[in-house]
N, C-alpha and C positions, 0 to 999 in steps of 0.2 A: 435366486432366479431374477428377482426384481433388480438387484444390484448389477447383474450381468447385462440385463436389458438396458439399464441406464447407461452403463459404460459403452455398450455397443452403439447406443443412440448418440452419445457425445462424440465418439470416434467418427461416426457417419457424418454428423454435422460439421465437425472440424475439417474432414476431408472435403466436404462440400464447400466450406468457406475458403479453403486454401487450395482449391483444385488447380488454379492456374500455376501456383508455385510447385505443387507436387506432380503435376502432369496427370493427375487422376481427375476424371470428370464424373460427377454423379448427377443424374437427371432429377428434375423436380419430382418426378414420379417415385424415384427411389427414396428420396427424403420423406415424401408423404407416406410411403409404406413403412418406413422406419418409425415415424411418429405414430402410425396406426398400431404397430406392434407394441410400442411402449404403452400406449393407452390401454390396450387389451391386457397387458401384463399387470398394470396398475389398477385395473378395473375393480378388483376386490377391495381396494382401499377407498374407493369413491363412494360417498354417501349419496350424492346426486351426480348424474352425468348427462352431458348434452354434446354429442359429437357425431359428425357425418349425418346429421339430420335425425339422429336417434337420441331420445332423451328419456329420462326416467329417474326413479328414486328407489334405492334399496330398502326393502322392508325389514325392519329390525324384528327379531324374534320376541314374542310376548313372554318375557321372562317373569314378569310379575304374576301372570296367570299360572305359569308352571310352578312358581314358588308355593302356590296354595295346594298343589296336587299331593295326594298321599303317596308315600313311597312303597309301603307294603300293602299288597292287595288283601282285602277282607275275604276274598273268595278262595284263598290258598288253603288247600287241605293238608298239604305236607309240611309239617312243622318240625324243624330240626330239634334234636334232643339237646339238653343242657350239656351232656357229656361231649357230644360231637362238636358243639359250638366251642366249648372250652378248648378241646383238642385242636380244632381248626385255628383258633386264635393264637395258640402257641406255635403252630406249625407254619402258618402263613407268613410270608416275608414281603416287604414292600418293593424289593428290587427284582420284579418279574418282567421288566422291560427289556427290549432287545438292544437299546442304546445305552452305553455305559454312562453317558452324561445324565440321562433320565434316571438311571439307577442311583447315581450319586445324589441327585436332587430328592428322589423319593426317600432314600435313607436319611438324608439331612433333615428333611421335614419331620420324619418319624422320630429322630433323635431329639429334636426340639420338643416334641410332644412328650417324650419319655422324661426329659429333664423337668418339664412343668409338673408332670405327675409326681416325680420324686420330691419336688419342692413342696407341693401341696400336701403330700403324705407326711413330710417332716414337720410341717408348720402346725402350730397349735392355734386352732380357730380358723376362721375364714380369711383368706388372703385378699387384701384390698390393694387397689392402686396398680402401679406399673408392673407388668409381668413381661417385660421385653426380654429377648434372648440374653442381652448383656446382664440385666438384673438377675435373671434366673441363674445364670452361670456363676455370677459373683456370690450370690447367696449360698449356692451349693458348695462353692469353694470355701467360703467363710465358715460353713458348718462342717467342713472337713469330710464331706461325703465323697468328693471327687479328688483324685490325686492331682498333683501339679502337672504330670504328663498328660492326664486326661483333659485338663483345662486347655493346655496347649494344642492337643490334638483336635478338640472340638472347635477351637478358634481357627485352626488350619482348614478344617472342613467348611466352616462358614465362609472363609475367604474364597475357596474354590466354588462354593455354591453361588456367591455373589457374582463372580465372573460369569458363570453359566447363565444365571438369571438375567444379567444385563447384556447378554449377547456377546460376551468377550471370551467365549470358550476357546477361540482360536489362539489365545495367548497361552493355553495350557498344552503341553506336549502329551503324546500318548502315554508316555511313562508316568507323568504326573497324574493323569486321569486314572490310570490303572492303580497306582499307589493310593490315590485318594479314595477310590472305590473300596479297596481292601481295608483302609483305615476306617472308613465310615461303617463298613460291614462289621468290623471288629467291635467298634464302639456300640453299635446297635445291638449286637448279640450279647455283649456283656451286660448292658443295661437291661435288656429283655430278660436274661437269665436271673439277674439279681431281683428284678421286680416280681418275677414268677415265684422265686424262692421265698420272698417275704410276704407275698400276698396269700 
């Protein structure tokens, strides 16, 4: 929306500047309205604002205060059973979003968590130092837990995830997104089933 507003504004200003050559004439009121619309669209990005005689400052949420809040209420009377919790953990899936890109991201982050769990489970003693995705994948490959195809598949999902995270999802076709989702789902399910089997 912001990009569309910016493009519209640039077009309006260009027409205004070259009105004599194009034969189109825009009044100063029209240009002023275009600027007002742009400012309104970009308002959410402004920490402080001062236009049209209106000024102010956005109030940031008190995240530090929220960070001290307890998550589970002490007043809850209904406590889930261990059996139901374990069952829910195995049945719940991360890809419950309506958007396929969000599902790919959710599965991708969960796969990374599963890989870290696998590495910690295979290691003797506490793991120290770097646990970056690259390090985890290389370690699991070197320990021959993952197949060569799995390593390639995980790297492919990471490439897709990086494009989505950095706002370059438009470079991916619908076919690539659909295939990436199926691939991520397959990796996630296989890792989950293996972890459940050995735990």
